[in-house]
N, C-alpha and C positions, 0 to 999 in steps of 0.2 A: 575738623572734628565732627561737625554736624553732618557733613556729607558721608563720612565713614559710618556714623551711627545709622543714617538712613539706609545705607547699603547693607548694613548688618540686619536691620529689621526686614528689608525687602528679601534678603536671602533666607531668613527664617520663615517668612510667609511662603516663599516658593517651596521650601522643603516640606511645609505642611500640606501644600497642594499636591505635591508629587506623590504618586503611589509607589511603594517599594516593589522592586523587581525580584521575585523569589526564584531560586534555582531549582531545576528538576533533572531527573535522570531518564526522562522519557519525552516523547513527542508523538503527535498524531500526523500521519501522512494520508491525505485525502486523494482519492482517485475518481476522476470524472472521464466520461467518454464524449457523448453528444451534449451540447447545450442548445436545445431547440425544442419546438413543439411538434414538429412534423417528422421526427425520427422514432425508432422503436423505443417504447416507454421503458422497457426492461434495461436499456443501456443509456437512458437519457435523464437529464433534468431540464426543466423549462428555464428560459431566461429569467423569469420572475423568481423561481426557486433559487437559482444561482445568486441573483442579486440579494435575496433574503439571507442566504448563507453568509455572504461577505459582510452584510450589514450586522449580522449577529456577531461575527468574529470581531468586527471593528468596535461595536458598542460594548463588548465584554472583554476588551483589552487582551485579545489573543496576540501572540507574537508570531508574525509570518516570517519564516526563514527560507533561505535558498536551500534546495534539496541537498546539494553537495556539502554545504557547510554543516547542515544538521546531521547527516549521516556520518560525516567525518568526526564530528565532536562526540557523538554517541559511541562510535567504534573505538575512540581513544579514551573513553571513560571520562570525558569532560562534560560538565553540566551545561544545560541550555536553559534559557528563561522558562519559568513556569508558563504553561498554556502555549507552548510552541506548536506551530502548525506548518506543514509543507503542503503545497497544492500542486497536484500533478494531473495531466491529461494523457490518455493513451490513444494512439492511432493518428492524431493530427487532423481531426475533422475540421472542415471549413467553418462549421457553426461555432467552434471555439474562438476563431479569429473574429467573427462577427459579434458574438453575444457575450463572450467572457473576457477576452483580452482588453477591451476598452475599460471595463470596470476594474480590472487588476492594475492597468496602467494608471488610471486615475488615482489610485491609492499608493502607487509606487511599490506594489508588492511583487516579490519574485515568484516565479512558477516554472514548472517544467513540462515539456511536451515530448512524449516518446513516439517516434515515428518509424514507419516502414518505407525505406527508399523505393522499393519496387512499386508501391501504390502511387508514389509521387512521380516517379519517372514515367509511368504508364498513364498518368493523368486520369486516374480514377476520379469520378465526378465529385464524390463527397469529401475528398481530401484536399488539404492545402497544397499549393505549389511551392517550389523552393523559394520563389520571390516572396510569397506570402509568409513563409516561415522566417525569412529574413526580417520581415516586419515584426513578427512575433519576438524575435531576438531583440530588436530595437526597443520593444515595449517592455523588456525586462524578463522575457522568457529564455529558457535554455532548451536546446533541441538535443534529444538523447536517443539512444539505441533501443529499438523494439524489434530487432531482426530485420532481415532484408525483405521477407515476404509474409511474415506473420504465420509461419507454419507451426504445427504441433511438434515441438522439438523433442519431447520425450518419446515419440513414436519412431520405431525403426522401420525403414522401408523394406520391402520384400527382398530377402536374401542379403540384407545388410548386416555385416558383423560389427563388432564394437569399434574396431579400428576405422572402418569406412564411415560409420556414423560420426565418430569424433571429427574426422577430417571434414565431412560435409557441414556439420553444425558450426565448427570453428570457422570455416570459410564464410558461412552465412553471416555470422556476427562480425567478423573482421571486415568484410566488404561493406556491410551496412555502416559501420563506423567510418570507414574511408569515404563513402558517399556523403555522409553528413558533414564531415570535416572539409571536403572539397567545396561543398555548396555553402556551408554556414560558418566554417572556421572551427578551430580546436574546441573540443567539448569534453566534459569529464567522462570517465569510464563508469557510467551508471547505466544499468540495463533493466528493462522490464520484460518479464516472461510473457510471450503471447498466450492468451487465455489464462494467464496465471499459473501455467503448468510447469512443474519442475520435479526432479527426483534427485537422489544423492549424486548420481553420476553427472548429471547436467550441472548441478551446483559446483561440483569439483572442477568441471571444465571452465566455468565462469571464474572461479577462484584462480585457476592457473593463468587465465588471460588478464587478471588484474581488476576485475569488475566488482562493484557492489551491485546486487541484484534485488529487484523488487517483485513481490508477489501480488496476488489479489485477494488473499484471505484476510478477513477482518482481524484487527488487532492493533496494538500500540507498539511503536518502536522504542526500545530502551537499551540500556547498557548490555543486557544479556541477549538481545535479539541476534538471530543468525544473520550476518551481513550478506549471505547469499540467498535469503528469503525474507527480506524486510517486509513486514505486514503493511497493508494499506487498507483503509476503509473505503470500499466502493460506494459511491454516492450516486444513486440512480433509482428509478422506478419507485417502489414502495419505501425505499430507504432514503428518499430525498426529502421527506416531510420534515417539518420543524422539530417534532419530538425526537425522531430517530437521529437527525443530524445533531441536535443538542446533546443527546446521550453519548454519541460516538466521539465528538470532539472533546468531551470532558472525561473520557475514559483513561484508565491506567493499564499498564501491561500486567497480565496475570503471568507471573514468573513460574515456568514449569520446565522440567527436564523430561524429554521424551525417552522413556525406557523401552517402549515397544511401539513401532509404527513409523519409524523413519523411512522404511521401504514403502513409500506411499503409492507407487504404481503397482496395482494388484493384478494377480493372475485372474483369468476369466472365471474360475470357480471359487474365488475368494471374495465373497460378496457380503460378508458380515464381519469386517475387520475389527480387531480389538486394538484400542489405543490405551496404552498404559503411561501414566504421567506421574511425576513427583512434584508436588506443590512447593514453590519457594515462598519467600516472605512477602507479606503484604498486610495492609491495615484492613483486614476482613476476617470474618469468622469462617472457618472451613465448612461449617454447617450451612453457610449461605451459598455454597457452590452449587451451580446448576449447569447441566450440559444439554445441548440441543442438536437435533438433526432436522434440517429444513423447517426450523421454527417449532418443532415438536419436542417436548421434554424427553430426555434419555435417563435410564437408570444409572446412577453413579454407584459403582461397587468399590468400597474401600478395601484395599488389599492390606494396608497397614496405616491406620489412622495416626499412630504415633509419629511416623516419618512422613506422612502426607502422601502416600502412594495410593492411587486409585485407578480404576479402569472404566471405560465406557465402550459399549458395543451396540451396534444397530440391531434391533429386533427384526427388522425387515431387510430383505436383500437390497443392496444398493443398486441403482440403475446405472447403465453404461454412461460414461462421461465423468463429470466432476461432482464430488460430494464433499461436504465439510462437517466435521464435528466441532461445535463451538461451545466453549465453557466460559462462564462468567461468574463473578461473585460481587455482590454489592458491598461497597466500603462501609465501614462502621459509621461514617458520618452521613450515610444515606444519600449522598450527593454524587457519588461516582461509582462506576463499575470497573472491575478488573476483568480483562478480556483476553481470550486466546482462541484461535481457530486453527484446525488441522485439516489439511487437504488430502483427499483420496482421489485416485484416477483409475477408472476401470474400463476395460473393453466390454463388448457384448459377450454373452455366454458362449458364443461360438468363436470368440477370439477376434472378431472384426471390431474396428474402431468406429464410433459414431461419426457421421458427417456433420461438419459445421461450416 
């Protein structure tokens, strides 16, 4: 009897110590490239910054999930633990193995690395080898498809019609998947767009092939997210600091319906595109909505306040390449931001594409 009483008291004490796990309809996916001090700052975090990020997630009780599990649950409308995070790396740089993998392995956290087999097979210096990627897998990472050679998939080659483009891109993705599975083993059909570039036609092709696809525009993944353009927060350069990182991992999805702007690859003369959105529900005041282009405020034009329809349009001509309209709204509790970012892709005024 005394033993049972002691067990009951101990159980009650443990319950008091345990923190409740709340459910959520969203999660943040983080995107890293280089983790080094001697690589381009615009696509890098330092090893010290990366360690600080993981320490913050650890100390603040974030739940680190495998990317495949997280996206599958959200796509099926299943809740995930509050403060869920998935960690991803694009391109498979060797600095990730040296400076990031040991810290993730130490915590037993899952992560994903999207790779281009062409760079690996040709032994480009900055990239991991297949043997090193097998070490990544043993440390808890999953190796995923980032195309064969990291090409701009939305661009058609000279004289290329729609049918030929489809065959070329489909083969590129299929061969990349095959190379990964030959070297690493079976892997989920998860795909990251090179440069974060996509359009409706490319998304439809990925859907046909059975993939969930990840973009590079900022935002939070949720029940209503497009599974062919799952947002990820790029963590690099000026966005790698503690303030920016903390703000992003604590964000919520700004639920919107795109009424105009889905055709996001623009004609050469369409340099001030209009984005029309309809706001969904959220614990924020619509008056707190702000939109930005390259960090500068944009004018929000309310088309119909009653139904939450608004437009934003750049006052300046957009440059060739990629641009994003980003809209945020501070939550009523003042602790979180609701976040949505929309991608535009433009050629030069003469129709040529910028070189990268």
